[in-house]
C-alpha positions as a printed Julia matrix, in Angstrom:
303×3 Matrix{Float64}:
  81.6   185.86   72.31
  81.62  183.15   74.59
  81.69  185.66   77.66
  78.61  187.03   75.94
  76.81  183.21   75.4
  78.46  182.41   79.86
  76.6   185.39   80.68
  73.17  184.92   79.11
  72.76  181.65   79.92
  74.53  181.8    83.43
  77.84  179.64   82.82
  79.56  181.19   85.39
  81.07  179.93   88.93
  79.57  181.34   92.96
  82.37  181.27   95.32
  81.58  177.88   98.23
  82.95  176.11  100.73
  85.18  174.62   98.32
  87.37  177.43   95.8
  89.54  179.8    95.29
  87.85  182.78   94.27
  85.98  185.73   95.33
  82.59  186.77   93.46
  80.88  184.75   90.23
  83.41  184.01   87.3
  82.8   182.9    84.05
  83.47  179.16   83.25
  84.31  177.38   80.35
  86.75  180.25   79.21
  89.47  177.14   77.98
  86.31  176.41   74.7
  88.99  178.38   73.27
  91.39  176.09   73.16
  88.89  172.85   72.06
  87.22  175.45   68.75
  91.19  176.02   68.74
  92.32  172.33   67.53
  88.61  171.21   66.62
  89.22  173.96   64.24
  93.09  172.97   63.35
  92.2   168.92   63.26
  89.22  169.02   60.78
  90.51  171.85   58.26
  94.52  172.44   58.14
  96.25  169.94   59.24
  94.58  166.09   60.27
  96.32  164.81   62.91
  93.03  161.59   61.97
  89.7   160.88   62.15
  91.01  158.83   65.18
  92.35  162.67   67.26
  89.31  163.93   65.8
  86.71  162.32   67.39
  88.4   162.3    70.6
  89.08  166.0    70.61
  86.02  166.71   69.96
  84.2   163.8    72.59
  86.44  165.07   75.45
  85.66  169.04   74.36
  81.72  168.2    74.68
  82.37  167.0    77.86
  83.28  168.72   79.06
  80.97  172.07   77.9
  78.42  169.68   79.36
  79.7   169.37   82.49
  80.51  173.24   82.54
  76.41  173.43   81.79
  75.2   170.0    84.01
  77.65  168.94   86.17
  78.13  165.45   84.5
  78.03  162.4    86.96
  81.21  160.69   87.51
  79.3   157.04   86.16
  78.94  159.28   82.75
  82.4   161.05   82.98
  84.52  158.9    83.44
  83.3   156.37   80.21
  83.19  158.78   78.18
  86.86  160.37   78.85
  88.34  156.19   79.2
  87.06  156.36   75.7
  88.74  159.29   73.65
  91.74  157.85   75.46
  91.06  154.92   73.53
  90.37  157.12   70.84
  94.28  157.79   71.62
  95.14  154.33   71.15
  93.41  153.99   67.64
  95.48  157.27   66.48
  99.13  155.58   67.65
  98.03  152.19   66.1
  98.76  150.67   70.47
  95.89  147.79   69.81
  99.2   145.75   70.0
 100.14  146.1    73.27
  99.77  143.65   75.66
  96.42  144.27   77.23
  97.29  144.27   80.79
  99.38  147.32   79.38
  96.92  148.66   77.58
  94.24  148.52   80.46
  97.1   150.16   82.05
  97.54  153.32   79.97
  93.72  153.64   79.61
  93.93  154.37   83.57
  96.53  156.6    83.68
  95.95  157.99   80.54
  92.27  159.7    82.76
  93.56  159.32   85.89
  96.23  161.98   83.95
  92.79  163.43   82.21
  90.86  164.2    85.94
  94.88  164.74   87.5
  93.91  167.89   84.96
  90.23  169.31   85.92
  90.67  168.93   89.71
  93.89  171.18   90.3
  91.78  173.68   87.98
  91.33  175.24   91.09
  93.87  179.28   91.06
  93.88  181.44   88.85
  96.71  180.31   86.25
  97.44  177.28   87.33
  96.11  175.72   84.35
  96.72  178.2    81.77
 100.64  178.43   83.52
 101.67  174.39   84.13
  99.51  173.47   80.28
 102.49  176.77   78.57
 104.96  174.47   80.7
 104.52  171.09   79.53
 103.63  171.98   76.15
 106.98  174.14   76.29
 108.66  171.43   77.04
 107.35  169.34   74.61
 107.74  171.72   71.78
 111.94  171.72   73.17
 111.57  168.39   72.62
 109.79  168.48   69.19
 112.67  170.38   67.81
 115.89  169.86   69.31
 115.44  166.6    70.62
 113.44  164.03   68.2
 110.9   165.31   66.06
 107.38  163.27   66.9
 104.49  165.98   66.05
 103.67  168.49   63.64
 105.08  171.56   64.94
 102.65  173.98   63.97
 100.01  171.79   65.9
 102.21  172.51   68.96
 102.33  175.98   68.69
  98.83  176.4    67.55
  98.47  174.55   71.02
 100.5   176.69   72.56
  99.66  179.74   71.41
  95.64  179.1    71.93
  97.04  178.56   76.16
  98.54  182.04   75.54
  95.24  183.62   74.05
  93.55  182.32   77.62
  96.3   182.53   80.08
  95.5   186.44   78.39
  92.3   186.37   80.76
  93.19  184.37   83.26
  96.4   184.31   84.53
  95.08  187.46   86.4
  94.71  188.58   89.99
  91.16  188.87   89.18
  90.1   186.6    86.3
  88.21  187.24   83.82
  87.03  183.63   83.02
  87.66  180.06   84.3
  89.74  177.37   82.26
  86.2   175.16   83.14
  86.15  171.57   82.42
  86.08  171.22   78.89
  88.99  173.64   78.86
  90.75  171.71   81.0
  90.17  168.62   79.69
  91.09  170.31   76.45
  94.55  171.04   77.53
  95.14  167.48   79.14
  93.86  165.32   76.33
  96.27  167.21   73.64
  98.93  166.7    76.35
  98.53  163.07   76.8
  97.99  162.37   73.42
 101.26  163.45   72.75
 103.56  161.51   75.5
 102.35  159.05   74.64
 103.4   159.77   71.42
 106.64  160.75   72.66
 106.9   157.74   74.33
 106.09  155.34   72.16
 108.27  156.31   69.4
 110.95  156.66   72.11
 110.42  153.99   74.01
 111.91  156.54   76.85
 108.79  156.83   80.01
 110.64  159.46   81.55
 109.09  162.05   80.14
 105.87  160.95   81.81
 108.26  163.21   84.51
 106.53  166.12   82.41
 103.43  165.86   84.66
 105.52  165.38   87.94
 103.88  168.07   90.31
 100.3   167.73   89.29
 101.16  164.03   89.69
 102.57  163.77   93.37
 100.14  166.34   94.42
  97.14  164.5    92.97
  98.82  160.58   93.85
  99.23  162.07   98.56
  95.75  163.84   97.58
  93.4   160.93   96.61
  95.72  158.7    99.1
  95.08  161.61  102.57
  91.31  161.83  101.17
  90.25  157.59  101.0
  91.83  158.65  104.46
  89.34  160.63  105.25
  86.43  158.56  103.86
  85.38  161.56  101.67
  84.24  160.83   97.67
  88.09  161.17   95.13
  85.17  162.84   92.7
  83.9   165.94   94.02
  85.31  168.99   94.26
  87.9   169.69   97.27
  90.41  171.86   98.75
  93.01  170.13  100.12
  95.41  170.4    96.92
  99.2   171.52   98.75
  98.5   174.22   96.1
  94.6   175.22   97.72
  96.53  174.62  100.98
  99.53  176.8   101.03
  97.31  179.56   99.92
  94.62  179.1   102.13
  96.73  179.08  105.15
  99.61  180.83  103.72
  97.21  184.19  101.79
 100.62  183.03   99.47
  98.58  184.84   95.81
  97.19  182.85   92.83
  99.31  183.54   90.36
 102.34  183.39   93.14
 101.88  179.8    93.61
 101.22  179.38   90.13
 104.54  180.84   89.47
 105.92  178.32   91.65
 104.64  175.37   90.41
 105.44  176.36   86.63
 109.07  177.53   87.77
 109.6   173.75   89.33
 108.42  171.67   86.63
 110.1   173.6    84.36
 113.14  172.35   86.73
 112.09  169.36   86.67
 111.46  169.03   82.95
 115.1   170.42   82.18
 116.79  167.47   84.78
 114.75  165.19   82.89
 115.73  165.75   79.64
 119.02  165.87   80.78
 119.06  163.12   82.09
 116.97  160.94   79.17
 120.56  159.99   77.25
 121.78  158.15   79.76
 121.85  154.71   80.52
 118.08  153.66   81.58
 120.26  152.26   85.14
 121.65  156.29   85.94
 117.91  157.05   84.89
 116.48  155.48   87.25
 119.16  156.57   89.67
 119.06  160.32   88.67
 114.93  160.77   88.93
 113.84  158.22   91.4
 116.0   160.07   93.98
 114.25  163.71   92.48
 111.12  161.4    92.88
 111.67  160.8    96.75
 112.94  164.39   97.08
 110.35  166.02   96.16
 107.39  163.51   97.43
 108.98  163.75  100.74
 109.01  167.71  100.54
 105.35  167.32   99.44
 104.71  165.64  103.12
 106.16  167.44  105.03
 105.21  170.47  103.68
 101.51  169.63  103.16
 101.74  167.97  107.36
 102.97  171.38  108.81
 100.35  173.5   106.5
  97.28  170.79  107.81
  98.57  171.05  111.65
  98.46  174.84  111.77
  95.67  174.76  110.01
  94.04  172.53  113.46
């Protein structure tokens, strides 16, 4: 049904100098995830009205951005408000004020990271599956913090989206409505998990997106570019452009690496905090070094 609506109203992505695809492709296919979670939250197993309000707000913000390209001055405050609603749902306003502001900034940044990392076929849907799958594993075997049905539904919705996106020639892209909804669900679950277990290491379930986003922002600041505009400077985009590797293989590499990282995180979590710092700190330093060296090599070859 959505494909027919999108074609009629021309909700499509057209190739340009910032995109990584050929031909027009339907944008906003990730709306299936937004609709599934909204219906589940309202009629089946409500996680909370604040959560429901947040998912509606972030979904509509993303869909409007797909339709009319919202200004960052409108989009970012709405995203921050959706994070505020997550904190309200989880009763976290008793946190230290400075910590509260930091959580809102980091969570809003994560929403934008998912949005900007939606650049090649399979990336958003595949990475989302890895993250939600890891959270479901923790929920079943390590610490129960969320509804299994909620997690299964989110995974099922992602599988439906991936059926149309995880292809050499995608039928649709997630669009802002899809990437922001996926990010909102993941941010909600990770904040909930960390708040209940007090294990900050679970944030590393987003390691690759975090490293790629942070270093790319630093690079764009040095290049004096607007960090909120679309671009092709993420490592996966540079690798696809320079090496000719397929979109799906590139997405598969990110997925595989994040699965390995998540496995290490789950193994390290039971250790003492000092040991966690050592093992996970070494892992982050190695990954960051590899990222910088690989990015520098790819950029120098492109000149």
